[in-house]
N, C-alpha and C positions, 0 to 999 in steps of 0.2 A: 226703699233702697238706701236712702241717706241714713235711716235709722240703723240698718244693718252695718253700714260703713262706720258709723260712730261707735257702735258696739264693738266692731272688729278692731278699731283703733285702740280702744281701751283694753280689750282682751290681750292684744299683742303686746301692749306696753306692760301690763301686769305679768304676762308670761315671760317677758324678757327679764324682769326682776326675779321671778321664781327660778328661771333657768340659771342665771348668774349665781343666785344664792345656793342652789343645789350643786352647781359645779364647785363652788367654794367648799361646800361640805365634803364632796367627793375628794377634792385635793387634800383637805385636812385629814380625812381618814387614810388616804394613800400615804401621806407623809408619816403618820403615826405607825401605820403598818410597816412602812419601809424602815423606820427607826427601830422597830421591834426586830425586823430581819437583820439589820445591821448589828444590833445588840447581841444577837445570837452568834454572829460571826466575828464580832470585835472582841479582842482580849488584850490584857496587859501582861507583860512578862516581867517577872522580878528575879533578881539574883540574891541569894542569901548565903551567908557564911556557914550556917548550920541548918539542920532540918527543922522546919516549922510545921506545927500541926495545923489542920484545917481550921480549928477553932481559933487559934492565934491569928491567923490571916483574916478570917471573917470578922473578927472583932476590930480590926484596924479601921474599916470604913463600911458603913451600912450599904453602900453601893455594890460591894463585892458579893456575888451570889454563890460562887463556887471557886475552889482552888484545886488545881491539878498539878502534881509534881511531874516534871518532864524528865524522861529517861536520859541519862548521860551517855548512853551507848553510841548514839550518832556522833557525838563529839569525840569519844574515845576511838571510834572507827577511823575518823579522819586523822587523829593523832598517832594511830598505831603504825609503827614502822618496824615491826618485828619484835615487839616487847613480849616477854614471857607472861604467863598467866598471873604470877605473883605481882608483877609491876602493874598489870592492868587493874587488879583488885585494889592495889594501893592508890592508883590514880583515881579510881572511883570514890575512894574514901576522902581524898584530898580535894577533889573538884568541888566547887560551890554548888549549891542546890538551885535548880531552876524551877519556877512555878508559873503556870499560865492561869491568870485570873479572869473568870467570866463575870460580867456585870449584870445587874438587875435590869437596866435599861440603857439606851444609847445616851451617853452623857454630853453635856455642853462642854466647850473648851474650858470654861471656868471650873467646871466640876472635875475635869481631868487634872487641872493644876492642883486642886485641893487634894484629890486622890493621891497624886504623886507625892505631894508634901507629906501626907499622912503615912504613906508607905515608908518613906525615907526616914521618918522619925523612929522607926524600929531599928534598934542598934545592930541587928543582924543583917538587915537588907542593905546591900551596897549599891544596887543599880536597879532602875525602873525603866523599862522600854514601853512607852505609851503610844508610839507611832503617831505623835502629835500632828505632824504635817499632813499626813493623809487624812486623819480624823478631821482636822480643821477645814480642809478643802471640801470634804463631803458635807460637813455640817453647814458651812457657809452657802454651799449650793442649794441645800434644802431650804434655808432661810430666804435666799434670793428667789427661788421658785415660788415659795409661799407669799412673799412680798409682792411679786408681780401679779399673781392671781388675786390677791387682796385689793390691790389698786384697781385692777380691771373690774372686779365685782362692785367695788364702791363707786366707781365712775358710772357704770351702767345703772346702779341704783339711783344716783343723784339725777342723771339726765332723764331717765325714764319716769322718775317721780314728778319731775317738772312737766313732762309730756302728759302724764295722767291728770295733773292739776289743771293744765290748760284745757284738756278735753272735757273735764267736769265743768270747768268754767263756761265752755261753749254751751253745754247742756243747760246750765243755769240761765244763760242769756235767752235761750230758746223758750224757756218756761217762765221767764221773769214777769211777763204780763199777767199770767195766771196766778203766780205767787203773790203779786201785788194786789190783785183783786181779792184773793183769799185773805190777805192781810187786812184789807179794808173791812171785811166782814168778821174780823176778830179771830181768824184761824190761828192757832199757835204755830210757832216756827217749825216744829217737827212735822206738822201736817202739811204746811206749805212746801216743805222741802222733801216730802216723802218720795216724789218721783226721782229726785237726785240720789237719795240713799238706796232706793230700790235698784236703780241703774248700777250703782257702784257695787252693791252686794251681789247682784245677779252676775255681773261681769267678773267679779272675783271668784265666784263659784265656777263659772265657765273656764276661766284661766287655770284654776286649780285642777279641774278635770282634764284639761289638755296637758298640764304638767304631769299629772299622774300617768296618763297614757304614754307620753313621750319618754319619761324616765323608766317606766315599766318595760318599754321596748328596749331602751338602752341597756338596762340591767340584765336583760335576757340575751343580748347580742353576743354571739359566740366570738366575734372579733374583739370586742371589749374585754371579755374574759380571758382571751388568749394574750392580750397585751399585759394584763396584770400577772398572768402566769409566767410570762416571759421574764419579768423583772423579779419574780419570786415572792409575790405578795398576794394576799386574798383580801378584797375590799368589798364591803356592802355598798354597791352603787346607789341603790334606792331601797329604803325600808318602806314597804307599802302602808304601814300603819303610822309609825312615828314621824317619818319624813313627810308623809302626806298631811298629817295633822299640823305639822310645823308650817308647811307651805300654805295650807288653807288658812291658818291663823294669821300669817303675815299678810296674805292677799286681802282678807276681809278687814283686818285692823287698819292697814294702810289706806284702803279705799274709804272706809268710814272716817278716818282721820282727815283725809284730804277733803272729803265732802263736808265735814263739819267746819273746816277752816273756811271753805267757800261760803257756807251758810252764815257763819259769823261775820264774814266780810260784807256779805249782802245786807245783813241786819244793820250794820253800822252805816251803810250808804243810805238806807231808807229814812 
């Protein structure tokens, strides 16, 4: 019973690390998907004294993916107070040209400043509307959310790693007498510590299997999928191949590393 309890403690600790790690990955993917969604809806409007070709506009900054000329009809309709057709046509010719610029990706506030500066260097462009205030607010919110999740994941990693180290240390004390006897008979360090490494690797495999089952269930949850659909993004919650290999590698590597540190510490004490 005590053996199962000790195994369970180590498995839960490892599972906590894997859980926080996968949550961080999901948040990272969600933010990137949301930024792509924002990029498709975000645009910059420029005013030009003369008609500009798409090529001229695209050459201004590599961030610009598409340029679309806006029709002046809406402006003329608001200004129309009984003008005849000749005056309307003349007004169309004299009005400045308006263009909506789509971007390759959702830019940082610094990139928006550079883009605006590049656009205004064109002698025909007189005004750039980049909606900076709304953009900055959204971008800062994304950074804040990512920062909070990062701090949470890092805190869980540190605390849980210490718990795993302590648990492995307890197992070392339980088998210290046997390890010392084996040492007296000339057994190498790796053989004396085989039980500790076996424990850490087995529990890492168990924790990884639990993580696989847990995130496979979460990834197939209709409620989770509906939440992502509600905010207009599509996110891979759990990749059964790549994500599992990553989680398994982290669990085994961390367990072996902590076990090795304990073994080296024990070697120094002898």
